[in-house]
Every structure is written in structure tokens, then in C-alpha cells.
Backbone bond lengths (Angstrom), bond angles and torsions (degrees), N, CA, C in turn:
res aa  C-N    CA-C-N  psi(-1)  N-CA   C-N-CA  omega(-1)  CA-C   N-CA-C  phi
1 X - - - 1.562 - - 1.535 106.35 -
2 X 1.334 112.62 123.14 1.461 117.00 174.65 1.543 110.72 -62.29
3 X 1.284 113.40 143.22 1.458 120.56 -176.29 1.527 106.88 -115.02
4 X 1.354 113.99 119.20 1.546 123.83 -175.26 1.472 110.04 -119.44
5 X 1.393 116.89 134.99 1.410 119.32 167.81 1.560 108.39 -104.34
6 X 1.290 116.42 132.25 1.483 121.85 -178.02 1.556 105.69 -114.12
7 X 1.396 110.31 127.87 1.506 115.68 -173.49 1.557 100.99 -124.20
8 X 1.342 115.55 131.53 1.417 119.79 -170.42 1.601 111.25 -163.37
9 X 1.284 118.39 150.34 1.455 119.46 170.14 1.552 111.00 -63.46
10 X 1.351 114.24 154.88 1.487 115.53 -179.69 1.519 111.22 -98.83
11 X 1.383 118.54 10.60 1.340 123.55 -177.02 1.533 116.38 -53.17
12 X 1.356 117.87 123.20 1.508 123.46 177.50 1.564 111.08 61.06
13 X 1.380 117.22 14.94 1.438 122.34 176.22 1.491 108.86 60.57
14 X 1.325 122.17 25.82 1.489 124.75 177.28 1.530 109.85 -66.05
15 X 1.385 114.97 -30.64 1.438 120.52 179.30 1.605 112.79 -50.20
16 X 1.280 111.89 -39.44 1.463 121.14 179.35 1.479 112.64 -54.91
17 X 1.337 119.76 -33.15 1.417 123.45 175.42 1.513 112.48 -60.39
18 X 1.284 112.89 -48.49 1.492 117.14 178.28 1.552 111.56 -62.50
19 X 1.299 114.50 -46.17 1.480 115.90 178.37 1.610 111.04 -59.79
20 X 1.292 116.38 -40.31 1.468 118.93 177.79 1.541 109.48 -67.23
21 X 1.263 117.68 -36.78 1.458 124.46 174.55 1.438 113.73 -55.48
22 X 1.333 116.80 -50.01 1.443 121.72 -179.72 1.510 111.68 -65.05
23 X 1.348 112.78 -41.02 1.473 117.64 -179.80 1.592 112.33 -67.81
24 X 1.351 115.65 -38.91 1.463 121.02 -175.82 1.521 112.97 -83.92
25 X 1.345 121.28 -35.55 1.423 125.60 -170.81 1.515 111.73 -112.16
26 X 1.256 113.56 -13.78 1.656 114.65 177.59 1.569 103.26 -141.21
27 X 1.291 116.65 67.58 1.475 121.43 177.97 1.591 111.51 -69.17
28 X 1.307 114.97 -10.12 1.446 117.78 -178.59 1.564 109.62 -86.09
29 X 1.286 115.46 -1.59 1.519 122.71 178.79 1.491 111.98 -107.71
30 X 1.291 115.07 127.06 1.449 121.36 175.90 1.627 108.43 -85.40
31 X 1.285 117.29 119.17 1.485 118.19 -172.26 1.540 113.90 -120.96
32 X 1.313 118.53 129.00 1.432 122.91 178.30 1.558 105.56 -114.36
33 X 1.305 117.30 156.73 1.459 122.28 -172.12 1.630 108.18 -121.19
34 X 1.284 116.10 138.60 1.461 119.26 165.00 1.525 106.99 -142.24
35 X 1.332 115.34 133.95 1.517 121.29 173.56 1.400 111.12 -79.32
36 X 1.409 115.25 142.80 1.451 123.06 173.18 1.575 113.27 -99.43
37 X 1.304 113.29 15.58 1.471 118.31 -178.45 1.490 103.99 -123.44
38 X 1.355 116.47 163.11 1.497 120.99 -172.85 1.486 109.58 -125.95
39 X 1.363 118.59 147.90 1.433 122.52 175.74 1.533 105.15 -59.03
40 X 1.375 115.11 142.74 1.396 114.49 -178.74 1.455 120.61 -69.94
41 X 1.290 117.11 133.09 1.503 118.11 -177.33 1.474 114.77 -74.82
42 X 1.314 116.99 130.12 1.497 122.52 -178.56 1.564 110.21 -116.00
43 X 1.401 112.04 122.90 1.462 117.90 175.85 1.497 109.03 -63.66
44 X 1.353 114.33 138.50 1.497 117.82 179.56 1.557 109.71 -74.12
45 X 1.279 120.87 -28.90 1.463 126.33 176.59 1.462 113.81 -162.81
46 X 1.333 117.07 176.75 1.466 119.56 -179.14 1.516 114.02 -64.84
47 X 1.407 115.61 -30.59 1.441 117.28 -177.88 1.597 108.70 -68.59
48 X 1.342 116.41 -32.01 1.513 114.82 176.07 1.435 111.28 -71.78
49 X 1.290 117.74 -33.88 1.539 120.98 179.08 1.549 107.83 -63.33
50 X 1.295 120.69 -46.30 1.437 126.91 179.53 1.452 109.75 -64.00
51 X 1.363 115.74 -44.69 1.552 118.20 177.75 1.474 112.20 -60.59
52 X 1.379 119.01 -40.72 1.410 118.57 -179.67 1.590 110.73 -66.29
53 X 1.308 115.21 -33.84 1.481 117.64 -178.69 1.488 109.74 -67.01
54 X 1.371 117.87 -42.55 1.452 120.35 177.11 1.550 111.52 -66.04
55 X 1.382 113.02 -37.64 1.508 115.50 -179.18 1.533 111.59 -66.16
56 X 1.335 119.02 -32.22 1.497 121.86 179.80 1.602 107.62 -74.68
57 X 1.359 115.87 -34.14 1.455 117.22 -177.74 1.569 111.72 -76.19
58 X 1.272 115.82 -45.49 1.569 119.66 -169.87 1.615 108.32 -98.51
59 X 1.303 120.51 -31.23 1.377 122.74 -172.14 1.546 113.91 -110.05
60 X 1.286 115.38 -7.81 1.480 122.86 -175.98 1.633 109.44 53.44
61 X 1.282 111.67 39.92 1.422 116.60 179.76 1.539 108.89 -127.24
62 X 1.347 113.37 129.69 1.511 119.08 -178.57 1.483 110.80 -114.00
63 X 1.303 117.17 122.41 1.494 121.87 178.12 1.518 112.54 -55.23
64 X 1.375 114.35 -41.14 1.509 116.94 -176.64 1.584 107.54 -66.26
65 X 1.249 119.06 -41.83 1.469 122.54 -177.20 1.557 105.05 -65.36
66 X 1.275 122.03 -45.59 1.449 120.97 174.05 1.478 116.57 -54.87
67 X 1.300 112.62 -44.27 1.483 122.17 176.75 1.584 110.81 -60.67
68 X 1.390 114.49 -46.29 1.519 116.50 179.18 1.552 110.31 -63.23
69 X 1.319 114.97 -38.38 1.516 119.80 -174.76 1.457 111.12 -67.22
70 X 1.376 116.88 -36.85 1.460 120.61 -179.61 1.512 109.17 -69.01
71 X 1.451 118.35 -39.30 1.539 115.43 174.51 1.387 113.93 -63.76
72 X 1.333 119.47 -39.82 1.397 127.16 -177.00 1.574 111.72 -63.26
73 X 1.318 112.65 -42.52 1.468 117.59 178.69 1.460 111.06 -66.68
74 X 1.376 121.90 -31.53 1.370 123.16 176.49 1.497 111.81 -68.12
75 X 1.331 114.86 -38.07 1.469 119.78 179.17 1.518 109.93 -69.76
76 X 1.271 118.97 -42.76 1.426 121.95 176.97 1.478 114.11 -57.27
77 X 1.393 113.81 -40.46 1.453 121.06 -176.06 1.533 115.46 -56.31
78 X 1.406 111.71 -30.78 1.472 113.51 -177.73 1.552 116.56 -93.90
79 X 1.375 114.15 3.74 1.412 122.51 176.94 1.523 111.99 -66.31
80 X 1.353 118.20 148.26 1.454 122.87 172.25 1.469 112.64 -73.35
81 X 1.361 115.86 168.38 1.461 121.67 -174.62 1.645 105.75 -67.52
82 X 1.267 115.66 -42.12 1.536 124.73 -176.55 1.441 113.57 -141.17
83 X 1.344 117.16 144.51 1.431 120.88 169.73 1.562 105.10 -124.97
84 X 1.306 115.21 151.32 1.490 126.23 174.67 1.532 108.04 -65.40
85 X 1.372 117.97 -32.75 1.412 119.53 174.28 1.525 106.67 -161.13
86 X 1.413 115.43 155.29 1.419 122.27 170.02 1.519 106.50 -126.38
87 X 1.319 112.84 119.97 1.594 118.13 -179.56 1.532 104.49 -107.72
88 X 1.352 116.05 126.60 1.472 122.14 -175.73 1.461 111.32 -128.59
89 X 1.331 120.14 133.26 1.393 128.71 171.76 1.451 110.39 -107.60
90 X 1.361 119.38 137.02 1.533 127.52 -170.26 1.554 110.03 49.51
91 X 1.336 114.77 65.03 1.468 117.35 175.36 1.594 109.01 -73.92
92 X 1.297 119.98 -11.72 1.463 119.22 178.93 1.531 109.99 -71.38
93 X 1.376 120.31 -8.77 1.387 121.03 170.57 1.567 116.03 -71.09
94 X 1.355 111.34 -12.46 1.483 116.92 -175.72 1.480 111.88 -106.99
95 X 1.329 118.85 154.56 1.466 124.03 174.81 1.397 114.12 -76.93
96 X 1.355 116.68 160.62 1.508 117.80 -177.63 1.504 115.22 -56.10
97 X 1.374 115.01 -42.25 1.441 120.41 -178.53 1.582 113.83 -66.39
98 X 1.348 113.45 -29.54 1.436 118.88 177.96 1.544 109.53 -73.51
99 X 1.375 117.32 -42.44 1.449 121.01 173.28 1.564 109.94 -59.49
100 X 1.352 118.95 -44.89 1.365 121.47 -179.83 1.517 112.64 -58.43
101 X 1.335 115.74 -39.52 1.449 122.36 176.65 1.564 114.53 -60.65
102 X 1.323 110.82 -40.87 1.488 118.23 179.89 1.543 108.75 -70.21
103 X 1.273 113.60 -40.93 1.560 120.61 -179.57 1.578 108.48 -60.41
104 X 1.350 118.73 -31.67 1.374 121.55 -179.26 1.551 113.50 -70.53
105 X 1.310 111.60 -11.77 1.536 118.01 -176.94 1.457 116.19 -96.06
106 X 1.388 115.99 0.34 1.409 121.37 -176.04 1.467 113.71 -152.98
107 X 1.421 117.92 164.74 1.408 120.32 168.03 1.494 109.98 -107.84
108 X 1.294 117.75 3.27 1.439 125.79 178.09 1.483 113.84 -129.00
109 X 1.304 116.04 76.25 1.500 120.47 -177.79 1.539 105.56 -94.78
110 X 1.348 116.28 113.98 1.371 125.92 -166.69 1.504 109.62 -120.25
111 X 1.319 121.19 128.14 1.535 122.68 179.06 1.461 109.79 -120.65
112 X 1.325 114.61 146.40 1.461 122.07 177.10 1.547 110.11 -123.53
113 X 1.308 118.76 115.79 1.464 127.64 -178.57 1.493 107.86 -92.37
114 X 1.335 117.66 105.53 1.418 120.15 -178.66 1.577 109.90 -105.10
115 X 1.304 114.62 17.18 1.512 123.51 171.37 1.512 106.01 -133.73
116 X 1.355 111.39 153.86 1.550 118.24 -178.67 1.514 107.99 -68.64
117 X 1.253 114.58 142.80 1.500 124.46 176.68 1.545 113.16 -51.62
118 X 1.315 112.74 -39.23 1.477 122.17 -174.19 1.523 109.13 -57.00
119 X 1.296 117.94 -35.55 1.453 122.76 -173.43 1.541 114.32 -82.45
120 X 1.324 110.77 -22.42 1.522 120.57 -176.19 1.545 112.43 -136.55
121 X 1.431 115.85 74.45 1.379 118.75 -170.76 1.553 114.65 -59.24
122 X 1.253 116.99 -20.46 1.590 120.64 179.66 1.476 107.11 -60.07
123 X 1.272 122.16 -28.71 1.479 122.92 -179.20 1.533 112.26 -59.32
124 X 1.219 118.81 -33.64 1.413 119.59 179.23 1.495 107.63 -74.13
125 X 1.345 121.91 -37.50 1.482 119.92 -178.81 1.464 113.95 -62.15
126 X 1.441 116.80 -36.49 1.432 120.62 -172.85 1.529 111.42 -91.87
127 X 1.254 123.43 3.67 1.397 122.66 179.36 1.502 114.94 -57.46
128 X 1.401 120.90 -34.39 1.454 117.93 -179.02 1.545 112.91 -67.22
129 X 1.354 121.62 -13.21 1.429 122.42 175.19 1.552 116.21 -64.62
130 X 1.337 114.12 -21.60 1.409 120.90 -168.52 1.531 115.24 -105.23
131 X 1.348 115.99 143.41 1.453 119.98 171.83 1.557 111.08 -74.96
132 X 1.278 118.25 -23.50 1.487 119.91 176.29 1.502 107.70 -156.18
133 X 1.288 111.70 138.19 1.447 119.31 172.30 1.538 116.97 -124.00
134 X 1.390 114.18 115.02 1.477 117.72 174.92 1.614 110.18 -87.19
135 X 1.264 113.22 157.55 1.483 119.74 170.57 1.502 112.35 -148.54
136 X 1.372 112.13 144.62 1.507 117.91 -179.76 1.495 108.99 -83.93
137 X 1.289 119.86 -5.23 1.522 124.12 -175.65 1.476 110.38 -98.69
138 X 1.305 117.33 119.80 1.538 122.08 -177.19 1.512 108.38 -66.35
139 X 1.265 120.61 -42.56 1.470 123.19 175.49 1.458 116.90 -57.68
140 X 1.331 114.22 -45.28 1.446 118.48 177.49 1.565 109.71 -65.23
141 X 1.302 120.20 -35.76 1.461 123.51 -178.78 1.554 107.41 -63.26
142 X 1.356 117.62 -43.09 1.457 122.37 179.84 1.561 110.02 -67.75
143 X 1.286 116.00 -46.25 1.463 120.19 -174.49 1.522 112.12 -69.13
144 X 1.324 117.51 -42.77 1.439 120.24 -173.92 1.565 118.27 -109.06
145 X 1.371 110.96 5.91 1.412 119.93 177.05 1.544 112.06 61.92
146 X 1.362 113.64 47.21 1.477 123.14 176.69 1.543 108.87 -96.06
147 X 1.295 112.56 168.81 1.548 119.97 178.32 1.457 111.06 -99.00
148 X 1.371 116.34 123.41 1.426 118.70 -177.76 1.565 110.58 -67.69
149 X 1.329 115.08 131.02 1.430 119.75 169.53 1.613 105.58 -142.97
150 X 1.262 115.83 104.67 1.447 121.33 -177.14 1.444 113.58 -68.62
151 X 1.366 116.81 162.61 1.514 121.82 167.28 1.465 106.21 -61.46
152 X 1.334 116.76 -171.10 1.488 118.78 -170.03 1.568 108.61 -155.82
153 X 1.297 116.38 173.70 1.488 121.32 170.52 1.526 104.12 -123.05
154 X 1.354 116.23 158.05 1.433 120.06 171.18 1.522 110.47 -145.93
155 X 1.264 121.73 -13.16 1.392 127.70 -174.38 1.615 108.59 -75.43
156 X 1.285 119.18 121.26 1.372 127.44 172.38 1.450 112.56 -101.63
157 X 1.287 116.05 103.12 1.457 124.41 -169.08 1.474 113.78 -72.84
158 X 1.456 111.36 143.23 1.451 116.18 174.05 1.564 107.84 -93.87
159 X 1.335 117.58 151.60 1.460 121.51 176.11 1.544 111.38 -54.33
160 X 1.315 113.56 127.26 1.519 115.82 177.77 1.492 106.23 -140.63
161 X 1.327 116.00 167.44 1.489 123.83 174.32 1.557 105.91 -69.60
162 X 1.371 111.16 128.49 1.523 115.38 -174.63 1.475 110.52 -104.95
163 X 1.350 114.89 141.74 1.466 120.85 175.03 1.560 105.63 -102.84
164 X 1.306 112.90 130.38 1.527 120.71 -179.74 1.587 105.42 -76.30
165 X 1.273 117.20 62.62 1.514 124.06 -176.11 1.358 112.08 -132.86
166 X 1.346 117.08 145.14 1.497 124.74 179.32 1.478 108.15 -85.31
167 X 1.299 118.13 123.66 1.498 123.70 -168.77 1.503 107.70 -122.65
168 X 1.387 116.25 142.23 1.423 122.66 176.37 1.612 105.29 -153.44
169 X 1.384 108.67 132.25 1.527 116.91 171.64 1.535 102.75 -130.76
170 X 1.385 111.10 123.46 1.387 117.86 -169.81 1.591 111.62 -154.39
171 X 1.263 117.97 165.17 1.500 122.75 164.22 1.454 111.41 -70.77
172 X 1.259 117.90 132.94 1.521 125.10 172.04 1.458 109.42 -87.62
173 X 1.300 122.19 108.72 1.454 122.70 171.72 1.503 111.69 -136.59
174 X 1.264 116.15 169.78 1.430 125.75 -170.42 1.545 112.93 -54.22
175 X 1.333 112.32 -40.56 1.462 119.49 -175.16 1.594 110.89 -65.72
176 X 1.284 115.82 -28.59 1.376 120.96 -175.83 1.552 117.65 -115.33
177 X 1.391 114.33 -7.55 1.445 121.86 -176.39 1.504 110.77 -55.14
178 X 1.327 116.03 -50.45 1.549 121.53 -176.46 1.583 109.02 -66.98
179 X 1.292 115.61 -29.27 1.515 114.83 178.79 1.508 111.35 -71.84
180 X 1.347 116.21 -37.71 1.455 119.17 179.63 1.548 108.83 -66.78
181 X 1.244 115.37 -42.54 1.482 121.27 178.82 1.566 110.65 -59.93
182 X 1.290 113.69 -47.88 1.538 118.41 -179.48 1.480 111.68 -65.77
183 X 1.328 119.13 -37.19 1.498 121.66 171.95 1.438 114.01 -67.86
184 X 1.321 119.64 -43.11 1.434 122.83 177.98 1.580 111.46 -59.32
185 X 1.269 115.78 -43.23 1.470 121.18 -175.33 1.616 104.90 -67.73
186 X 1.303 116.88 -44.67 1.546 118.68 179.09 1.513 111.76 -62.17
187 X 1.337 118.64 -42.01 1.438 118.74 -177.11 1.529 109.69 -70.67
188 X 1.206 117.34 -37.34 1.500 121.26 -178.24 1.548 109.37 -68.24
189 X 1.238 119.21 -38.47 1.515 125.26 179.44 1.583 109.94 -75.91
190 X 1.391 114.47 -20.29 1.403 117.77 -176.19 1.601 108.43 -101.54
191 X 1.236 115.97 2.03 1.518 121.57 -179.31 1.524 111.60 59.69
192 X 1.248 115.36 39.31 1.543 120.91 173.46 1.508 106.66 -101.47
193 X 1.356 114.84 127.70 1.432 121.73 175.22 1.477 112.55 -64.93
194 X 1.305 117.82 133.51 1.432 119.26 177.31 1.570 107.72 -150.27
195 X 1.338 112.87 164.72 1.449 121.62 178.64 1.518 107.69 -150.16
196 X 1.368 118.26 113.61 1.410 125.75 176.85 1.465 112.35 -112.10
197 X 1.407 115.68 129.72 1.505 115.52 -178.59 1.524 105.28 -135.44
198 X 1.406 109.07 149.94 1.489 116.68 177.54 1.524 109.55 -141.15
199 X 1.287 118.75 156.96 1.433 123.81 -179.02 1.564 106.24 -102.68
200 X 1.262 116.77 -1.72 1.465 118.92 176.59 1.515 108.40 -99.87
201 X 1.239 119.10 142.70 1.510 125.48 175.96 1.467 110.58 -136.76
202 X 1.296 117.02 82.98 1.465 128.30 174.68 1.570 108.94 -91.04
203 X 1.308 118.44 113.35 1.405 120.12 -179.68 1.507 112.82 -41.51
204 X 1.301 117.94 -57.04 1.455 122.26 -171.94 1.599 109.88 -66.17
205 X 1.245 116.24 -10.85 1.463 119.09 -175.43 1.591 110.65 -110.43
206 X 1.271 118.36 18.32 1.419 127.81 -176.62 1.568 105.28 -62.60
207 X 1.318 115.11 136.37 1.519 120.98 179.52 1.478 106.71 -132.26
208 X 1.360 115.39 138.34 1.532 117.13 175.71 1.526 111.38 -71.14
209 X 1.265 118.52 -11.19 1.541 119.65 -171.01 1.521 105.45 -102.87
210 X 1.298 124.57 8.10 1.483 123.45 -173.76 1.465 110.34 -127.93
211 X 1.335 120.37 136.23 1.446 129.07 170.37 1.485 110.84 -87.19
212 X 1.316 116.39 127.84 1.385 121.91 -174.19 1.653 109.83 -105.91
213 X 1.311 113.61 123.91 1.427 119.24 -179.17 1.535 111.68 -97.94
214 X 1.258 113.36 141.07 1.475 116.44 175.35 1.470 118.43 -69.47
215 X 1.334 112.92 -36.47 1.458 121.76 -177.24 1.666 109.44 -122.73
216 X 1.200 113.94 149.09 1.456 118.89 177.25 1.553 107.06 -74.50
217 X 1.359 111.29 152.44 1.464 119.38 177.23 1.521 108.70 -100.75
218 X 1.334 124.15 127.63 1.418 128.02 177.48 1.527 107.18 -51.59
219 X 1.333 119.09 145.27 1.434 124.15 -175.20 1.531 112.47 -55.11
220 X 1.324 121.48 -47.98 1.446 121.38 179.93 1.523 110.24 -55.26
221 X 1.296 116.56 -42.33 1.520 120.14 -173.74 1.544 107.76 -71.88
222 X 1.384 115.53 -35.04 1.457 114.91 178.95 1.565 109.58 -64.06
223 X 1.337 120.01 -34.10 1.417 123.95 -176.96 1.508 107.18 -65.74
224 X 1.367 118.14 -44.10 1.414 119.27 177.88 1.575 114.51 -62.51
225 X 1.235 118.09 -32.01 1.442 125.54 176.39 1.601 106.74 -67.91
226 X 1.313 108.30 -48.24 1.494 109.67 -176.22 1.520 113.26 -64.29
227 X 1.292 116.36 -28.18 1.449 120.61 176.01 1.503 117.17 -56.59
228 X 1.296 119.72 -19.03 1.433 124.14 -179.80 1.490 113.66 -83.69
229 X 1.285 120.40 -1.94 1.448 125.20 -171.62 1.582 107.48 -113.91
230 X 1.269 113.84 140.99 1.453 115.65 -177.07 1.549 116.34 -82.70
231 X 1.293 119.41 -25.26 1.454 125.46 -177.92 1.528 110.35 -129.72
232 X 1.270 121.48 132.56 1.473 125.44 173.53 1.480 111.86 -102.20
233 X 1.430 114.58 145.95 1.390 118.78 173.46 1.501 110.05 -108.62
234 X 1.370 116.80 134.78 1.393 118.89 177.62 1.569 105.11 -124.89
235 X 1.268 116.58 126.29 1.491 121.92 179.36 1.581 107.08 -116.13
236 X 1.260 114.36 103.98 1.435 121.08 178.98 1.590 114.09 -74.09
237 X 1.183 115.39 148.12 1.515 119.57 173.63 1.452 113.82 -64.33
238 X 1.210 123.47 148.70 1.536 119.71 174.64 1.534 109.42 -58.71
239 X 1.342 112.20 139.56 1.487 124.50 176.30 1.586 108.20 67.70
240 X 1.289 118.77 27.74 1.488 119.94 173.47 1.474 110.24 -104.36
241 X 1.321 117.13 122.51 1.481 120.84 -179.10 1.566 107.85 -103.77
242 X 1.303 121.20 -16.22 1.378 122.84 179.72 1.570 111.20 -73.60
243 X 1.353 116.35 150.52 1.357 122.01 -177.66 1.623 108.85 -85.94
244 X 1.281 116.98 136.14 1.502 116.04 -179.32 1.561 108.89 -82.21
245 X 1.340 113.83 177.41 1.489 116.20 177.24 1.451 111.28 -66.63
246 X 1.431 120.33 -25.53 1.380 122.34 -172.13 1.514 107.79 -62.90
247 X 1.354 121.41 -36.54 1.481 122.03 -177.48 1.512 110.43 -68.71
248 X 1.317 116.58 -39.34 1.432 119.91 -179.97 1.578 112.27 -74.63
249 X 1.274 116.81 -32.53 1.432 119.41 171.49 1.477 112.78 -61.14
250 X 1.292 114.64 -38.94 1.576 117.93 -178.12 1.545 104.85 -71.22
251 X 1.300 120.90 -37.82 1.358 120.48 177.57 1.547 112.31 -64.10
252 X 1.297 121.43 -42.11 1.435 124.32 177.75 1.506 112.39 -68.97
253 X 1.303 120.52 -30.90 1.407 123.64 176.32 1.530 117.57 -90.63
254 X 1.317 116.28 2.35 1.476 122.67 -173.55 1.521 108.50 53.90
255 X 1.260 120.69 55.44 1.455 123.85 -179.68 1.506 106.72 -119.40
256 X 1.294 117.48 155.17 1.465 127.38 172.37 1.547 106.19 -76.53
257 X 1.337 114.50 151.87 1.514 121.54 171.79 1.450 110.73 -138.04
258 X 1.364 112.67 148.59 1.475 121.04 172.61 1.579 106.06 -114.19
259 X 1.364 117.48 128.10 1.447 114.11 -178.43 1.558 110.04 -145.90
260 X 1.252 118.73 158.07 1.456 123.52 174.56 1.542 111.64 -94.69
261 X 1.323 115.70 0.94 1.515 116.93 -178.30 1.475 109.05 -88.36
262 X 1.251 116.44 105.09 1.509 125.89 176.84 1.537 112.67 -63.48
263 X 1.314 119.12 -22.74 1.488 121.52 179.88 1.417 111.63 -59.47
264 X 1.287 121.96 -24.46 1.473 129.06 -176.75 1.564 107.29 -58.86
265 X 1.250 118.07 -30.49 1.477 122.72 -173.25 1.526 107.87 -70.49
266 X 1.274 120.20 -18.58 1.486 123.32 176.28 1.462 115.75 -76.57
267 X 1.295 118.77 -12.81 1.515 122.46 -172.26 1.466 109.57 -91.68
268 X 1.433 113.81 154.00 1.457 121.72 -176.32 1.525 113.80 -71.20
269 X 1.332 120.73 -16.46 1.342 121.89 177.54 1.635 114.83 -89.56
270 X 1.302 111.36 -4.40 1.501 116.14 -178.43 1.552 115.20 -60.34
271 X 1.325 113.67 123.63 1.485 118.20 176.49 1.490 105.46 -140.38
272 X 1.342 115.85 119.02 1.458 118.25 -175.66 1.588 113.68 -64.72
273 X 1.297 116.19 -11.49 1.501 118.32 172.32 1.519 108.58 -73.11
274 X 1.300 117.68 -33.23 1.495 122.49 -175.03 1.506 112.53 -102.83
275 X 1.290 118.50 -21.66 1.497 118.70 -178.79 1.539 109.23 -128.46
276 X 1.301 117.28 118.87 1.459 124.64 -178.32 1.475 107.51 -105.15
277 X 1.377 116.57 113.77 1.395 120.54 177.76 1.509 108.19 -94.88
278 X 1.293 116.14 127.87 1.490 122.85 -175.91 1.564 112.73 -115.02
279 X 1.256 112.17 165.32 1.601 120.82 173.19 1.492 104.33 -118.89
280 X 1.343 115.57 127.67 1.475 115.54 -179.83 1.513 114.04 -74.78
281 X 1.359 114.81 -13.58 1.524 118.82 173.51 1.542 111.10 -67.21
282 X 1.248 114.25 -29.12 1.465 121.62 179.43 1.505 112.57 -151.76
283 X 1.383 113.97 82.02 1.461 120.98 -178.66 1.468 109.51 -65.67
284 X 1.313 117.36 135.63 1.431 125.94 172.04 1.473 114.08 -147.28
285 X 1.302 117.16 105.24 1.509 122.73 -175.92 1.535 102.08 -117.74
286 X 1.391 119.63 110.46 1.409 122.42 175.31 1.456 113.19 -76.65
287 X 1.334 118.54 144.52 1.446 124.33 -179.15 1.558 112.10 -58.23
288 X 1.354 115.12 -29.08 1.457 123.30 -173.09 1.614 104.93 -65.76
289 X 1.331 118.41 -26.80 1.423 116.68 179.95 1.488 113.43 -65.45
290 X 1.278 118.51 -26.60 1.492 123.39 176.86 1.496 109.91 -87.81
291 X 1.283 117.74 -23.00 1.457 121.78 -173.08 1.594 112.72 -88.08
292 X 1.279 119.11 -27.73 1.398 118.79 -179.72 1.559 111.93 -91.05
293 X 1.338 116.65 145.70 1.407 120.70 -176.63 1.544 111.59 -69.43
294 X 1.353 115.35 164.45 1.452 125.33 174.43 1.561 109.99 -70.68
295 X 1.329 118.14 129.78 1.383 118.67 178.63 1.550 109.09 -93.02
296 X 1.362 120.13 121.15 1.394 125.37 -176.82 1.504 113.26 -52.63
297 X 1.310 116.69 144.81 1.524 123.22 179.53 1.554 107.78 -98.06
298 X 1.293 118.03 139.86 1.419 121.35 173.67 1.546 108.89 -47.60
299 X 1.379 110.25 133.03 1.556 114.17 -171.17 1.547 110.42 -68.95
300 X 1.322 115.26 -29.13 1.593 117.72 179.73 1.531 110.25 -65.31
301 X 1.382 113.90 -41.65 1.432 119.56 176.22 1.501 111.50 -65.01
302 X 1.290 114.71 -47.17 1.481 119.73 -178.10 1.498 112.02 -56.81
303 X 1.328 117.23 -42.17 1.463 122.66 -173.58 1.547 111.56 -67.16
304 X 1.341 116.38 -22.87 1.516 120.51 176.70 1.505 111.11 -61.14
305 X 1.355 118.08 -20.60 1.422 117.46 -173.27 1.597 110.78 -112.05
306 X 1.371 114.50 13.24 1.419 117.64 176.09 1.500 112.72 -78.95
307 X 1.338 116.87 161.38 1.507 119.11 -179.01 1.444 111.58 -60.01
308 X 1.363 125.23 -29.74 1.355 126.72 -174.66 1.552 107.01 -69.29
309 X 1.331 119.44 -28.33 1.471 122.83 -178.74 1.530 109.46 -74.47
310 X 1.390 114.96 -38.60 1.443 124.65 174.54 1.533 110.03 -56.75
311 X 1.310 113.03 -54.40 1.474 120.07 -176.53 1.544 108.70 -63.76
312 X 1.230 122.00 -42.12 1.466 127.98 177.03 1.519 110.54 -52.45
313 X 1.427 112.79 -46.01 1.448 116.95 -176.87 1.493 111.44 -64.77
314 X 1.342 117.64 -44.46 1.427 123.36 179.89 1.451 114.58 -61.70
315 X 1.439 115.17 -45.14 1.412 118.96 -178.92 1.462 114.86 -71.30
316 X 1.352 118.47 -25.39 1.459 120.67 176.03 1.440 115.53 -69.58
317 X 1.344 115.87 -11.96 1.474 118.95 -179.71 1.539 109.07 -105.14
318 X 1.300 117.56 16.08 1.476 117.91 169.77 1.530 104.83 -86.96
319 X 1.380 114.71 109.65 1.418 120.89 -178.42 1.476 113.46 -96.68
320 X 1.279 119.38 143.89 1.482 118.45 -179.84 1.550 110.65 -84.48
């Protein structure tokens, strides 16, 4: 039985999908999990915060880094001597020496980049550590000779009462803040029902068109919420050619989607009746897009983007 170590952030519990995927679709693989992110360090008081500032300035010693190092050492201590493969998402969270340590544990060190290289330049620097690098971004694959591995869907929706509303739940950040505002203004003036939600609440990025949540919603719960809306909005970051999870979620749920990511037009499931590609310089959303039903996608094409296909691709590259 192949032995695989899976390393991934714990954000929104999405790592559990991958673990379930290995268990359900690759039961012949023994999988262990290790997070490459750390619990947030909290100062006990103001004196400790000031003390750490002075320590960084005069002693070049950061309490937070010491804290993270101790956690990482504990995680490394429980690792096995060798793994048939180590599959890591967001390896840029780790230092070179940590990646080198993990590489020493396997002959199949595999990375998956689910963010565009342009936003995280360190990913280019650490590429030589890996035997194989997958990327969700078609342009990055062309530029850096990476292997394309798209995001996926897994959620099989139950029939629910549907709202004919444009829905989006996303991080609010500077790169997309103005786009959300522009879209909200257009929808309001066009009398199109919409609901935008974010789990980030940055004062200077407040928008009248967005609902701010105090706590994040776990990924499976977010999908159940999303299932109640007829049309999904996907706002890609500038210079992003990879398709977000939103697009594949809409495919899995048989929902329409509006996106500014023109790369979706290159895929075999693209149908202009189901997918409306917009330009933020001149937004135009015809009412007919909400009025016409979703046109079913060929099941063989659809299954190519299921979680089981993602897992199959990863497992097939575990070499003896």
C-alpha cells in the first residue's frame, strides 16, 4: 500500500475534502496529514509585545518565529522515515530548509499551486525542490512548463428552493475591492437581485454592497448555502488564468455563473448559455441570462472535473 504524506493549510477546512477524496477514491493509499500553517500567536500582554519588538531590533530574535519553529519541530518529530510520496499545497508557506527536510523523506515530492505565480513569486524560487509541480493556472503552466491540474467539484446538491439571485462569497481584498463595488453598483441600478458576503472586515475596505460575517463558514456549509442561489458570481484576480473553485462548484451543482475570467472559454464545458463572461470596464448582464434554464453538460465531460479525477491524477504519479 503506497504511503503518502499530505501537507496543506487548514483554511476553511478544505483540506478535509482532499483527505476524504483519498479515502473514498484511492483507498489503496495510506494518507497522513500535516498542516503547513500555524495557530496564530497571541501576546499575553502589552509588555510581551514590547519585549518582542526590542528582541527583534537588538537581538534579532522573534518570539513568533520561535513559537512556529517549536510547532514545526513537533510535527516533524512524528513523521515516518520515508514516504512513497509527499503532496503539498502552498509550499511557499515553508522555508527552504523545511522543504529540503521533507524532500529527504521521499523520492516523489509533488507540489500543487492553487494560486497564480504572479501573486506569490516565492513559488518560482522553490520549484527545484520538487519532482513534479502541478498548477491550476494555464498561463503559469505554459510559462514555467508545469502540469495543468484544475480545481474540482465534489458536492452533489440536494433539491432545494432556489432564489433567482446572483450570489458570491469571497475574500475582500484590495485587488478585488473596486470590482465588487463596481459590480454591486451596476446590479443595484439594473434591479438585479444579488447577495455578496465576505468573512473579512477591513474598515477601509467597507462596501455598502457586501455583508460582513464575524466568523468564517466552513467550506461544506458554504456549499450548502451556495446551493440556494440560481447564479454564482466569480471575480478573478487580475492576471489570473486559472479557474477558481467557484466555476467548478457551479459545474457540479448545474448552476449558471458570471465571471470575468476569460480563460473559462478554453474549457470543454464552456457554454455561453451557462457561463457569462463579463468585462468590468463595461459590465453588461442581460436579463435573459437569469430567465433561461441551465443547459446540462455531458456527464463524461463533467466527471473529468470531479474530485475523484483530481485524486486519480495525483495517485497515478506515485512512482515506486
